[in-house]
Every structure is written in structure tokens, then in C-alpha cells.
C-alpha positions as CSV (number, residue, x, y, z in Angstrom):
1,M,129.3,127.0,118.0
2,V,132.4,125.0,116.8
3,C,133.6,125.3,113.3
4,D,136.5,123.9,111.4
5,E,139.3,126.0,110.0
6,A,137.3,127.0,107.0
7,G,134.5,128.2,109.3
8,S,131.9,125.5,108.5
9,L,130.4,122.9,110.8
10,T,131.2,119.3,110.6
11,F,128.4,116.8,109.7
12,R,128.3,115.6,113.3
13,Q,128.2,119.2,114.7
14,Q,125.4,120.2,112.3
15,F,123.6,116.9,113.1
16,L,123.6,117.6,116.8
17,I,122.4,121.1,116.3
18,D,119.6,119.9,114.0
19,T,118.5,117.1,116.4
20,Q,118.0,119.6,119.2
21,D,114.7,120.7,117.6
22,F,114.4,117.7,115.1
23,R,113.4,120.0,112.3
24,A,116.0,119.2,109.6
25,W,116.8,115.6,110.3
26,F,113.4,114.2,110.9
27,D,111.4,116.5,108.6
28,P,109.5,114.3,106.1
29,E,110.3,117.0,103.4
30,T,114.0,116.3,103.9
31,F,115.3,113.0,105.3
32,G,112.5,111.8,107.5
33,K,109.9,109.3,106.7
34,F,107.1,107.6,108.6
35,H,107.8,103.9,109.1
36,D,105.6,101.2,110.4
37,V,107.6,99.9,113.4
38,D,105.9,96.9,114.9
39,G,102.5,98.3,114.1
40,H,103.3,101.9,115.3
41,K,103.8,104.9,113.1
42,V,107.3,106.2,113.8
43,L,109.0,109.1,112.2
44,G,112.7,108.2,111.4
45,V,115.5,107.7,108.9
46,L,116.1,104.3,107.6
47,V,119.5,103.9,105.8
48,K,120.6,100.7,104.2
49,V,124.4,100.1,104.6
50,R,127.0,97.5,103.5
51,P,127.9,95.1,106.3
52,S,131.5,96.2,106.2
53,D,130.4,99.8,107.0
54,D,128.4,98.8,110.0
55,M,129.4,95.7,111.9
56,P,131.4,92.5,111.5
57,M,129.2,89.7,110.3
58,S,129.3,86.3,111.9
59,G,127.3,83.1,111.6
60,T,125.9,84.2,108.2
61,E,127.4,81.5,106.0
62,G,125.0,80.5,103.2
63,Y,122.7,83.5,103.8
64,A,122.5,86.8,102.0
65,V,122.4,89.4,104.9
66,S,121.6,93.1,104.6
67,S,122.2,95.8,107.2
68,A,120.5,99.1,108.0
69,R,120.5,101.8,110.5
70,L,117.4,103.4,111.9
71,Y,117.6,106.8,113.5
72,V,114.6,107.7,115.7
73,R,113.8,110.1,118.4
74,K,114.2,108.5,121.8
75,S,110.7,109.9,122.7
76,D,109.2,107.8,119.8
77,V,110.5,104.4,120.9
78,S,111.1,102.3,124.1
79,G,112.3,98.9,125.0
80,V,115.0,98.6,122.4
81,N,117.2,95.6,123.0
82,A,120.0,94.0,121.1
83,G,118.9,90.6,119.6
84,Q,115.2,91.4,119.5
85,S,113.2,91.1,116.2
86,V,111.4,94.1,114.9
87,R,109.2,94.5,111.8
88,I,109.8,97.7,109.9
89,D,107.6,98.5,106.9
90,G,106.7,94.8,106.7
91,R,110.2,93.5,106.8
92,L,111.7,91.5,109.7
93,W,115.0,92.7,111.1
94,T,117.1,91.8,114.1
95,V,118.5,94.7,116.3
96,K,122.2,94.2,116.5
97,Y,123.0,97.2,118.5
98,Y,121.7,100.6,119.5
99,D,123.3,103.7,120.8
100,D,122.8,107.4,121.5
101,I,123.4,110.1,119.2
102,G,123.3,113.3,121.1
103,E,120.7,113.5,124.0
104,A,117.6,112.7,122.0
105,V,118.3,110.2,119.1
106,Y,118.8,106.5,118.9
107,R,120.9,104.9,116.2
108,I,119.7,101.3,115.9
109,G,121.8,98.9,113.9
110,L,119.7,96.3,112.1
111,E,120.4,92.9,110.3
112,G,118.0,91.3,107.8
113,N,117.9,87.9,106.2
114,D,117.5,88.2,102.5
115,Q,116.4,84.6,101.8
């Protein structure tokens, strides 16, 4: 276990520990929630973010665009590709990127048009 000078874990270190057994991060009693992802029930964490926090925006002139991140277990999803459309809880999003967090979790960057 690695701690900072004060003896506490950083958020990332604690996150990696928690995702090894998924209890704290994905627990519906804490952060997790079941989402309808293209008709499939998926346990994850959906976080709305400001575009400046997440990714540079391009080609959005004249549109109100919102961004979000979806954290899911890799075992719960497959076939994630940048540019694909996905419907989450009835709202259509475009996958802007996805990457690994630890060995078992995907972070999926989403962009939605708020027309």
C-alpha cells in the first residue's frame, strides 16, 4: 500500500483498491446506479462534466453540447468504439473516447447534443 506523507491514500490509489473487488465504487448504496445502456441493465457511475474538464470541443457551433463520463466494469460491456452512438437511460450520446482505469474498469467519455 502506498500512502502520501500524511499516511493517507490518494483518490486514485483508493479507487484502484476499491475497483479490485468493485464493492465501494459500484455499490448502488454509494456511487453505483443501474443504467439502461442500449437496452441492457448495466451497473456503473455516470458523471456529467463541463466540456473544458473533459475534452476539447470542435464542430459544435450553434449547438449546446453536454459531456459525461460513464465508469463501468469491463466485464459488463463489450464493443466500445469511439464515434459510436449509445443510448443511456433514454438519452442518445456519442462515445468520444474510452480508456482503462486499472485492470477492470472502463472510463467512457460521452458527448450529447442538447437541442
